N, C-alpha and C positions, 0 to 999 in steps of 0.2 A: 504494501499500500503507498509505502513512503516513497519507494522507489518511483513508482505511478505519479506521485503528487510532484516531484522532482520536474517527470518528464510531460508531466501538465505544464508547468510552471516554463521550462526551456521552449516549450513550442509557445506558450502565449508571450513570452518576451521577447521581443523581437525588436527591428526597428519600428519606433513610432509612425504612424501611419492618424492624419485627419479626417479620415473618414467614418461617419458616423454611421452606427449600426444602430436599426429600429429594433425593441421589444416588447415583448407582451408580458403584462401585470397580472396575471394572474395570480393567485396565491402559491398554487404549484409552479411553475416558473418561475419565481421572485424568490421561493423557499429554493431551488437548486443553483438560481445563480450566488446567493450568499453563504450558501454550505461549500459550494467551489471555491468562491471566495477567501473564509474562514480558513478551511482547509489548508489552501496552497500557504497563507498568510501565519496560520502557527503549526506548519510542519517542520519537522525536525529540521530539514535542511535549510532553511533559516534561522536557526540556530536562538532564538526568542529574541532576536529584531533589537537586540541593544542599541541605542544612540552608538551611531562609530564604527560600526563593524559592519563585515564583511555580509552581515543576516539583516541587516538594516540597508543596504545596499541592495541587496536582491529584494526586498521587499518595498522598498521605494523604486525602484524598476518597475513590478508588477504591478502597484497602484496606476504609476504614471500612463503604464500600456493600454488601464482599464480608461482612463479619462481620457485618450487618445482616442479609443474605440466609441468611445461615448460621444465626443464631437466637440468637449471641453477644449477650450484655448488655453496654452499653457499661461501663468499668470507672471513670470517672472523676468526678469534682466536676461536680453539674449535666445527670446521666444524659447526661454524654458519650464517645466514644468519644477524645477527643484531652486530652492533658497538654502544655501548656505549660510551655516554660524558654526560657531565654537564654542568649547567650555572646556574648565579646570576639572579634569578626572583625576583619579588613583591611577596606578601603572597599569597599562593595557598593552593587547597587541596592537602594533600597527601595520600597514602593508608589510609582505614580504614573506610572511611565516610559513614551513613549510618544511616537512622531512618524507623525505623518499627514502626507501630503506629496498634495497636489492629489485630497484626499477617499480616499485610499488608506490603508489602517492598515499600516503597517511592524512588523518583528519585531526585536526588542533582537537585536543579535548578531546573526543572520540578515543580518539588512538593512543594521544601522547601530548603532554604539554610540559610549560618550560616551570622550571621551580624560581621560587620569588630572586632567587641571588643571582641567577643565569648572568651571563657575559650574552653582550649581542655579538653578532657575526654571523656570516654565510662560508660554511666550508662546506668541503667533500672529502671522502678519505675512508679507510677500512677499518673496520672496527677490531679488537683487542679485547678477551676477557680477562677480568684483574679479580673473581670471585668477591671476594665484600669489601677489597681496595683499604687494605687494614695492613700495615708491615709494623710489626713489633715484637721483631723475633727472641727478643727476653721476656717475653710472653707466653712464646709459643706458636705464633699466627705471624706469618706472614706473607700476603697474597702476592706478591711481587718477584718470591724465589723463583727462578730460572725462567722468567719471563726475559726475553731475548729482543731486543732493537723497539721498545714500545714508544720510542719519539715520533713525535708525526701521526700517533696513531688516536682513532678512537676511543675512549674507553667503557668498556660495558661492566658496570660495577653494579653490585646486590646491596639493596637497601639493608638496615638492621645489623646484627652480625651474627655468627655461629650462634646454636644454642649453648654449647658447651660455654663457651666466654661470657653470656650472659649476666654471670652473675661475677663477673670480675671486674672491680670500677676501673684499673686503668686499662683494659683494653675498651671498655664501655667509653668511657670519658674519649675516645680518640675514634669512634664510631659514629659522629656526628655525618650527615650529607657534606656540610660546608668544610667538614674537616677532612674525609675522605676526597672533595675535588682539589683543596688545595695541596693532596699529597700527590693526585694526580698530576698536576698543572709541574710538581716538581720531577714527577717523572716521565714530561714530556708529553701529557696528552693535551690534543688541541679542542675536544670537547668531549663530554662523559652523556653516557644514556646511562639512567638507572633504572634496573628492572627488581619485581620484586621477588625473593628467594623464595624456592619450595615452601609450599605450606603458609605462607603468610598472604594474608588477606589486606592490610591496610597500607594504604597508597598514601604517598607523601599527600602537604596541603597542597592543594591547588591554585592557591590565591598567589597574588602578583605583588600583594604590600609585605613590602621587606623591612628586614628591621636590621636585618645585616650586611656585613659588607657584599658588594656586590664582585662578581668573579668577571676574572679575564677570559673568561671561556664559556663558550654554549654549555647549558647542562639543561638536561631535558630529563621527563620519568616518562617510560615507554610501558603503556598499559598494555597494548596486544603485544608481549614478548613471544606468542607463540610464531608471529611472522620473522623472529629471526632464525638463521641457519645455526645449527651446532658450531661449524668454524666461523670461517670471517664473513663479513658482512660489510656490502657496499652502502656507503651511505652519504646522500647529502642534506646537507641542513640548513637551515635558515632561522634564525631567531631575533626579533626582530619586537623588542618590547619599550614602548613610550614611557618614559618618569618623567614627572612634574612637566607635561607638555599637554598645551591644548587639541583636545580632541575634538575632529570637524564631525558635522551631523548634518543633516538634511531635512529642512520641511519639503511638502507637496502640495501641488494647488495650480488648479484647475477652475475656468469658470465660464459661464452660461452670458454672456450679454445680450442682452433684449432692450438695451437702448435706452433705460429706465435712469432715475436719477440717482437712487439711491440703492446700497448693495445689502445682501443678506449675509452672509456668512456660515455655513455646518460646516461644522469641524469634526473630527474626533483623532487619538494620539493613534500612532501607528506602532510604534518602540514598545517595548517590552525589558524584562530584567536581563535577558539573555541566557546565560549559564551564572547558576551557585553551586556553591559547596554543599554537600550532608557529609557532614565529618570531614572534611577535608576534599573526599571526592566529588568533583564534579557532576552536577547534572544540567540539564536544560530545561528549561522556564518558558513552555510554547507560548502560553499568555493568549487562547484563545478565546475567553470571553475578555479579557484584560491584554490589548484590545483590539483583537481582530475582528471581533463581531461589531465595534463602534467604527469600525475603518470600514469592514463588508457595506454597513450599512451608510455610510457619507457615500460611497460611490453607488449602490442603489438607489436612494436620493437623486444623486448626479443623473443616473440612466431615468428614474423617472422624470425632475425639473423639465431634461432639455427635450420630452414629450409630452409635458403639460402646458395646460392654457394659461398658466400663471406668470403672469410677463409684466407685471408692474414693480419687480424688482429685478436686477442683475443679480446672478448668484455665484458664489464663490466658494467651493469645495475646495475644504483644507486638510490634510495629513501632516499632523506637527509630530516631529519627533520630539525626545529630551526632556517629555511628560516626568517619565520616571526619575527624572537627573532634577525634579524642579519648576517645572513650567517652564522649562528655558526656550524651548521652539515657540510656543504661541506666545511668549514675552517678546521674544526676539521679534518676531512676528507685527505684533502691535507697536512696538517702537521703530519698525521699520519704514514706515511710511509707505506701504506699498500701494497701501490705498487711501484718501484722505476719511482720517476717522468721523469728519463729521456726515460723509457718505454714507457711513454704514447704519442700516437700519437697525439688527440685530443679530446677534448670533448662537445659534443652536448647537450645543456639545453632546455628542452622543459617548458614552465611554459605560462599559459594559452592560450590554445590553441584551445580554444573549443568555440568562437564567430566569425567565419569567416564570415564578412558581405557582404552584396549585391556585393560589389565591389571586392570580394576575395581575399583582399588584409591583406596581413603581414607584418611584419619583422621580417628581418634577423639581430641581434643585434652581433658584432665582428666581421664582414666579413675581416677587418682590421687585424687582429690576424695571418692572413697566408696571400699569394699572391695564393693559391690554392683555399679559397673560391670562389673569386670572378668567377673562370674562370670556375668552378665545376654545381655553384649555377644553371645559367641560363639554360646548357643540363640537369638538373636532374629536372628543372620546366615541367613535361610532361601534369603537368591537368592544367598548365594553371591559376595559382596564382599569382595575380600583388604583385611582389616582393618589398617591398623595404628593402634597409639595409643601415645599419650604423655599420661605421667601428670600432668604439671602444670596446673595450673589456671591459671597465668599464662599471657597470650597476647594477642596483639590484635585481639579481637574483645568483643562484649559480653557472655559471659561470664564476664569477669574479675572484675567489679565485683561480682559475687553472691559470688564466691572468695572476695572480699576481707569480704563477710559471712557467711563462714561457711557458705554454702551449697553444696550439691554439684553440682558442673555439666560437660557437656560440649560440645563446640564440633566439629559435624562438618561435615568439609570433603573437597571433591575434588580442593584442590592449586592452587599456583600457575599462573600461563600465559605466555606472551608477552605477549597482549591483557590481562594485566593492571592496571589505570589507564593505558589506554590507550585512544582512541577506536574503537581495534578489537574493544574487548568490546563484541559485539553477538549479538543472537539468532537470528541465522541461524549461530552458532560454538557452540549449547547443544545438548547433548548429553540431549535429554529424554527416551528411554526407558532411558536411564543413569541419570536424574534421577527415573523414578520407582522405580527399584529403592533408591536411598537414601532415598527417602519410605517405602516398605514398610520397610526395616529399621527406620525409625524410628519408625514404626506399632508394629512388632511387638516393640522395645524398650521404647516404654510399655506395650504391653498386658500384657508379663512383668514389667514394675515394679509392677504396679496393687496385687497381691497382698504385696509385699514391706513395706509399712508404710512408715512414715517415714526415709530412707535414712540411715546417720551418716556426718560429714561427716569431712574427713582432710586435712591440710594437705600441701603437697609443696612440691617444689623448685622455685623458678622456672626453672633451669636448663633442666629437663628439656621446657620449650616447644619450643626448639630443639634440644636435644641426646639427649634421652629416647626417642624414638621406637625402638617394639621393634614386632618381626611377629608378628603370631597364626596 
């Protein structure tokens, strides 16, 4: 299934074309499209879509391809769907990381990862196995005894230490991975590959946050040690870890120009957490509900509004990055003067709209930012959702930067759940029929606002974002 999704992705992401497609809007067709969109965006191949990663790159290319097929015009300078920004981040993998072992390309995190104190370099060469990488003849262990001409080789070293030495304080004191690497450098290693010994299951911590001295050579941990030959192995390795640097990321946006005076912005963040660590072991967070569902919702609303009769506003569809880093992408957009702020009528933010429960309950945050919201939400609820309202425009999603620019905004949300910000937030747990109803409510809300003109803005209390939920 994962390979099939990647194949679909590769088929769909090609040269952009502005030849608009026509779409059917039966419930069945909507559900089929959003299921495809969420499944691709939340596939393992996109590695959790963390801002500034290759997974984000693949996601934004997919989103832009959908915008082009719908017939949206690129929003940004140079006829581009992409708006670049940067942010300060903890150490991260830059461009150009790779490991080829015996002619086979291995995948970062899935098959291997760098240790926090790794040096950065591109090297190639032959491997040599040096056991546990400890040389203490006086204590009865010397893994380098009998090894000839190790200089210039890539050392394969086992983590930990032999069972018989685990109670030897002197040997244990020299069994740290950095100690082993420093000794390997003295012996002529130009890189170190760590592997687990037999009967060991605890992998080294995969976090790149480092409180140790940075090594002068690349140091990685090979999770898939079964790919090693018993004898020598041929390795091509590139380790590029960026420390104390600015990380690039991208918003994606396309628009429908109806020749209107004002603009409506429909947005969602498409980034997620990427890889995280379970007891130091890397696991991918696919973020199906958070927020592949909202992103798919933006794409589907673009399809709908491109063919609808709602022409009294121009429509801008934004997929923001950096939300999980602190609303960075949406804040950058509102500060960028891409649009005159005075021309923005209102903003609708879709964030986690894929877990409609049996009570059919959703929350609409920000309804106090204009009196028109409350007047219009009820008549727009033809699908009979149980709607709760929070007046405040303040809250932890991408509507908030628009609120601080005095723009009416709402944030539509089907609620938190135990899978939130965990690797369990996968596509198979999304309620797609429920998501169709959330989108039909949103479509109707936009249609009903089409004749309202420019919405007045009102300030709200930030506390209501948490405590001010009222039933409707």
